[in-house]
C-alpha positions in Angstrom: 282.9 248.6 97.2 279.7 249.5 95.3 280.1 253.1 96.6 283.1 253.4 94.3 280.9 253.2 91.2 278.0 255.4 92.4 278.8 258.0 89.8 279.0 255.6 86.9 275.4 256.2 85.7 276.1 259.9 85.4 279.2 259.5 83.1 277.2 260.0 79.9 277.1 263.7 80.8 280.8 263.9 80.1 280.5 262.9 76.4 281.3 265.7 74.0 282.8 267.7 76.8 286.3 266.2 76.3 286.2 264.8 79.9 286.4 261.4 81.4 286.4 259.5 84.7 289.1 257.2 85.7 289.0 254.4 88.3 292.2 254.5 90.2 293.8 251.3 91.7 297.0 249.7 92.8 298.6 246.3 92.0 300.1 245.8 95.5 302.7 248.3 94.4 303.5 251.9 95.0 302.3 253.0 91.5 298.8 254.2 90.9 297.1 252.8 87.8 293.8 253.7 86.1 291.2 252.6 83.6 288.3 254.5 82.1 285.1 254.1 84.2 283.2 253.7 80.9 284.6 250.2 80.6 283.9 249.2 84.2 280.8 247.1 85.0 281.4 246.5 88.7 284.1 246.3 91.3 283.9 243.4 93.9 286.1 241.7 96.4 288.0 238.8 94.9 285.5 235.8 94.6 286.4 232.2 94.6 287.9 231.1 91.4 287.8 227.9 89.4 291.1 227.0 87.8 291.2 226.5 84.0 293.8 223.9 82.9 295.6 224.8 79.8 294.5 228.5 79.9 296.9 231.4 79.3 299.3 231.9 82.2 297.9 235.4 82.8 294.4 234.0 83.4 294.3 233.0 87.1 290.9 231.3 86.9 287.2 231.8 86.2 284.7 233.6 88.5 281.0 232.9 88.4 279.2 236.2 88.6 275.4 235.8 88.7 275.7 232.6 86.8 278.0 234.1 84.1 281.5 232.6 83.8 284.1 235.5 83.7 287.8 234.9 83.1 290.0 236.6 85.6 293.3 238.1 84.4 296.1 238.8 86.8 296.8 242.3 85.7 300.0 242.5 87.7 301.5 239.6 85.8 300.0 240.7 82.5 301.9 244.0 82.5 305.2 242.4 83.4 305.4 243.0 87.1 307.2 240.4 89.2 304.8 238.0 91.1 303.2 239.3 94.1 304.7 238.2 97.5 301.4 236.7 98.4 301.1 238.1 101.8 297.8 237.4 103.5 297.3 241.1 104.2 297.5 242.0 100.5 294.2 243.4 99.3 292.6 241.6 96.3 289.8 243.0 94.2 288.2 242.3 90.9 287.4 245.0 88.4 284.9 243.5 86.0 285.0 245.2 82.6 283.5 245.0 79.1 286.0 245.3 76.2 285.5 244.4 72.6 282.2 242.8 73.3 283.6 240.5 75.9 283.5 240.5 79.7 286.6 239.9 81.8 287.8 240.6 85.3 291.1 242.1 86.3 292.7 241.0 89.5 294.1 244.1 91.2 295.1 245.3 94.7 293.6 248.3 96.4 290.8 250.0 94.5 290.9 253.7 95.4 288.4 256.1 94.0 287.1 257.7 90.8 288.5 261.0 89.5 286.9 263.3 87.0 289.3 265.0 84.7 289.8 266.5 81.2 291.3 264.7 78.2 293.6 267.7 78.0 295.1 266.6 81.2 295.9 263.1 79.8 299.2 262.8 78.1 300.8 260.1 76.0 303.5 258.0 77.9 307.1 259.3 77.4 308.7 258.2 74.2 311.6 256.9 76.3 309.2 254.3 77.8 309.7 252.2 74.7 307.2 250.4 72.6 306.8 247.5 74.9 305.2 249.4 77.7 301.5 248.7 78.7 300.4 252.3 79.0 298.2 254.4 76.7 298.6 257.5 78.7 299.5 259.2 82.0 298.0 261.9 84.1 298.7 263.4 87.5 296.8 263.9 90.8 297.7 265.8 93.9 297.8 264.0 97.2 299.0 265.4 100.5 300.6 268.3 98.6 302.5 266.0 96.4 302.0 265.3 92.7 301.5 261.6 91.9 301.7 260.0 88.4 298.7 257.9 87.4 299.5 255.4 84.7 296.6 254.5 82.4 296.6 250.8 81.3 296.5 249.8 77.6 294.0 247.1 78.2 293.7 246.4 74.5 297.3 245.4 74.4 296.9 243.2 77.5 293.9 241.4 75.9 295.6 241.0 72.5 298.4 239.1 74.2 295.8 236.7 75.6 293.2 236.5 72.9 294.1 235.8 69.3 292.5 238.5 67.2 292.1 237.3 63.7 292.4 240.1 61.0 291.3 237.8 58.1 288.4 238.9 56.0 285.4 236.6 55.3 285.2 235.8 51.6 281.5 236.6 51.5 282.1 240.1 52.8 284.8 241.0 50.3 283.5 242.9 47.2 286.3 242.1 44.6 284.8 244.4 42.1 285.8 247.4 44.3 289.4 246.3 44.8 290.8 248.2 41.8 289.1 251.4 43.0 290.2 250.8 46.6 293.9 250.4 45.8 296.0 253.4 46.8 293.2 255.3 48.6 294.0 256.4 52.1 292.3 255.9 55.5 293.1 257.9 58.6 293.2 255.8 61.8 293.1 257.6 65.1 293.7 255.6 68.3 296.0 255.9 71.2 296.6 252.1 71.4 299.3 250.9 69.1 297.7 247.4 69.3 294.3 248.7 68.1 295.9 250.7 65.3 297.8 247.6 64.1 294.6 245.6 64.1 292.7 248.0 61.9 295.8 248.5 59.7 296.3 244.8 59.3 292.6 244.5 58.2 292.3 247.4 55.7 295.7 247.0 54.2 294.4 243.7 52.7 292.1 245.8 50.5 295.1 247.9 49.1 294.2 250.8 51.3 297.1 253.0 52.6 296.9 253.9 56.3 297.7 257.2 57.9 298.1 256.9 61.7 297.4 259.4 64.5 297.8 258.6 68.2 295.1 261.0 69.5 292.4 263.4 68.5 294.5 266.5 68.7 297.1 265.1 66.4 294.4 264.1 63.9 292.7 267.4 64.1 295.9 269.3 63.5 296.6 267.1 60.5 293.2 267.7 59.0 293.5 271.5 59.6 296.9 271.5 58.0 295.5 270.0 54.8 292.7 272.6 54.8 295.2 275.4 55.4 297.1 274.2 52.3 294.0 274.4 50.3 293.5 270.7 50.1 290.1 269.0 50.2 290.1 266.5 53.1 287.8 264.1 51.3 290.3 264.0 48.4 293.1 263.1 50.8 291.3 260.3 52.6 288.5 258.0 52.0 287.3 258.1 55.6 288.5 258.5 59.2 288.2 255.7 61.8 288.6 257.0 65.3 288.6 255.6 68.8 286.4 257.3 71.4 288.8 257.7 74.4 292.2 259.3 73.7 294.6 261.7 75.3 294.3 265.5 74.7 291.2 265.2 72.5 288.7 262.3 72.5 286.9 260.9 69.4 283.7 262.6 70.3 285.3 266.0 70.5 287.4 265.4 67.4 284.1 264.6 65.5 282.5 267.7 66.9 285.4 269.9 65.8 285.3 268.4 62.3 281.6 268.8 61.9 281.8 272.5 62.9 284.5 273.3 60.4 283.0 273.9 57.0 286.3 273.0 55.3 286.1 269.4 56.5 282.6 268.9 57.7 281.7 266.4 55.1 284.4 263.9 56.1 283.1 260.4 56.6 283.7 259.4 60.2 283.4 255.9 61.8 283.7 255.5 65.6 285.6 252.2 66.4 285.7 251.7 70.1 285.6 249.0 72.8 283.1 251.0 74.8 279.5 250.1 75.3 277.7 249.6 72.0 274.1 250.8 73.1 275.6 253.9 74.6 277.7 254.8 71.6 274.9 254.3 69.1 273.2 257.3 70.9 276.5 259.3 71.0 277.2 258.7 67.3 273.9 260.6 66.5 274.7 263.3 69.1 278.1 264.2 67.8 277.6 263.4 64.1 279.6 260.2 63.4 278.5 258.3 60.3 279.0 254.8 61.6 279.8 253.0 64.9 281.7 249.7 65.1 282.6 248.0 68.4 286.1 246.6 68.4 287.4 244.3 67.0 285.4 243.2 63.9 287.4 243.0 60.7 284.4 242.2 58.5 282.6 245.3 59.7 285.6 247.4 59.0 285.8 246.2 55.5 282.0 246.8 55.0 282.4 250.3 56.2 285.3 251.0 53.7 283.4 249.4 50.9 280.1 251.2 51.6 281.9 254.5 51.7 283.6 253.8 48.4 280.3 252.8 46.8 278.9 256.2 48.0 281.7 258.1 46.3 281.5 256.0 43.1 277.7 256.5 42.8 278.1 260.2 43.4 280.4 260.5 40.4 278.1 258.7 37.9 
């Protein structure tokens, strides 16, 4: 199984190239699913689990991995599939991931391989799939002369239904002297996960900020360009932009690169807000030109970023 992840250490070369690697797997079903390799720590055969009385019904137990307790989420159940038939021949594997500064394992079936693809090949799920689906995107692979759909899981939605993410703001963080100046200003949120966008929106709207939402980097870039083409100054339209890293069509790194290389919008304040590895992203923030990096989901830090940016603007006008 370790052979599946042999290329993980090389994945940083993809950053800024609008490319990604996907780990493909099944859930003892015909469909092929995927998650970004960036978020995968390891893949192992299903270990012995310890039951957790009173835990969420999607958590099937806790695995001890090198002395660290890791909750194990039955991904098949979490995305609304009927229970597995439980045949002894069914393959069971554990994909250990790091999201939002927490480690968790996902119980899956067969783990297949890693594919390298471009974000331009990643598409949003069909609108007819409805709001309740657990996908952020889909892509396609060719197998035995046939085109297969690969469904990319919205892990943030899965986790949000298990973990209670609090959007309240600590009193000591809130600068009430800024609230009057904050009211009515706009922030652009760019994220392919509806859950993630709602978390940021629920936090910043408490400051009186108005939220503009885009589902991917391409949509955001087109919006910014349209303002510029109309003769508008982007920094007059929005206080700042908060973007995810991984998104269909154009990722957050490429989005930042395009903005920094367009003189009409190059001074836009950009914060990368992602569930990907913090130490890795700190380096990438400098490489592509983001102003700040926040690992999801930290309401107080989101507020601090918005307040710091407003202070910058106010001091510049004095």
